[in-house]
C-alpha positions in Angstrom: 3.4 -53.0 43.9 5.7 -50.2 44.0 7.4 -50.2 47.3 6.5 -53.7 48.1 8.6 -55.5 45.3 10.8 -52.7 43.9 11.6 -49.4 45.4 12.2 -47.6 41.9 9.8 -44.8 40.9 9.1 -46.7 37.9 8.4 -50.3 37.0 10.5 -49.8 34.0 13.7 -49.3 35.9 12.9 -52.8 37.9 12.2 -54.5 34.7 15.3 -53.0 32.9 17.9 -53.7 35.6 16.5 -56.5 37.4 14.8 -58.6 34.8 16.3 -57.9 31.5 20.0 -57.2 32.5 20.0 -59.3 35.6 18.0 -62.1 34.0 20.3 -62.3 31.0 23.3 -62.6 33.3 21.6 -65.0 35.5 20.7 -67.1 32.6 24.3 -66.8 31.2 25.5 -67.9 34.9 23.3 -71.1 34.7 24.5 -72.0 31.4 28.1 -71.8 32.7 27.4 -73.6 35.8 25.7 -76.4 33.7 28.5 -76.6 31.1 31.1 -77.0 33.7 29.4 -79.8 35.2 29.3 -77.8 38.6 26.1 -78.4 41.2 23.2 -76.6 41.5 24.5 -75.5 45.1 27.3 -73.4 43.3 24.8 -71.8 41.0 22.8 -70.7 44.3 26.1 -69.2 45.7 26.7 -67.5 42.4 23.2 -66.0 42.2 23.6 -64.6 45.8 26.6 -62.7 44.5 24.6 -61.4 41.6 22.1 -60.3 43.6 24.5 -57.9 45.5 25.7 -56.7 42.0 22.2 -55.9 40.7 21.4 -54.2 44.0 24.6 -52.2 43.5 23.4 -51.0 40.1 20.2 -50.0 41.3 22.0 -48.0 44.0 24.5 -46.6 41.6 22.3 -45.5 38.7 19.2 -44.9 40.4 19.9 -43.9 43.8 18.1 -46.8 45.2 18.8 -48.2 48.6 21.8 -50.7 48.7 21.5 -52.7 51.7 17.7 -53.5 52.3 17.0 -56.9 52.7 13.5 -57.0 51.2 14.4 -55.7 47.6 17.6 -58.1 47.9 15.4 -60.9 48.4 13.1 -59.9 45.5 16.0 -59.3 43.2 17.6 -62.6 44.0 14.3 -64.5 43.5 14.0 -63.1 40.3 17.5 -63.6 39.2 17.4 -67.4 40.7 14.3 -68.1 38.3 16.3 -67.0 35.4 19.6 -68.8 36.6 17.7 -72.1 37.2 15.9 -71.9 33.7 19.3 -71.6 32.0 20.8 -74.1 34.3 18.2 -76.7 33.5 17.8 -76.0 29.6 21.7 -76.5 29.2 21.8 -79.5 31.4 19.1 -81.2 29.4 21.1 -80.5 26.4 24.1 -81.8 27.7 22.4 -85.0 29.0 20.7 -85.9 26.0 23.7 -85.1 23.5 26.5 -86.7 25.3 24.3 -89.6 26.7 22.0 -89.9 23.6 21.7 -93.6 24.1 20.3 -93.5 27.8 18.4 -90.3 27.8 16.1 -88.1 25.5 14.4 -84.8 26.0 11.1 -84.6 27.8 10.8 -80.9 27.6 13.3 -78.2 27.1 14.1 -78.2 30.9 14.1 -82.2 31.6 15.1 -85.7 30.2 13.9 -89.0 30.5 15.3 -92.6 30.2 14.9 -94.1 26.7 
């Protein structure tokens, strides 16, 4: 997988920077977008920018390539998964708490009509 999905010499670098640091930041970004009642399109825009920031961290700390479309795409997809999960989790919480007479939780990431 090294060279295809990540360029670091160790999977632990990819895991630490993209999955742990980037994933946590993306989750919090999804939470913020949901709590401010912004659209999913806004979340995607923020994640695209966050992908550039994560590529910069790879470049600055581990001498990775900054402007490689393949690795930017992989990092951004991973971040988008975390951001979408955070967005859906908090949007479900909002909808079921604020509109408790209309909706109930179907799962941690979705709601249904009562």
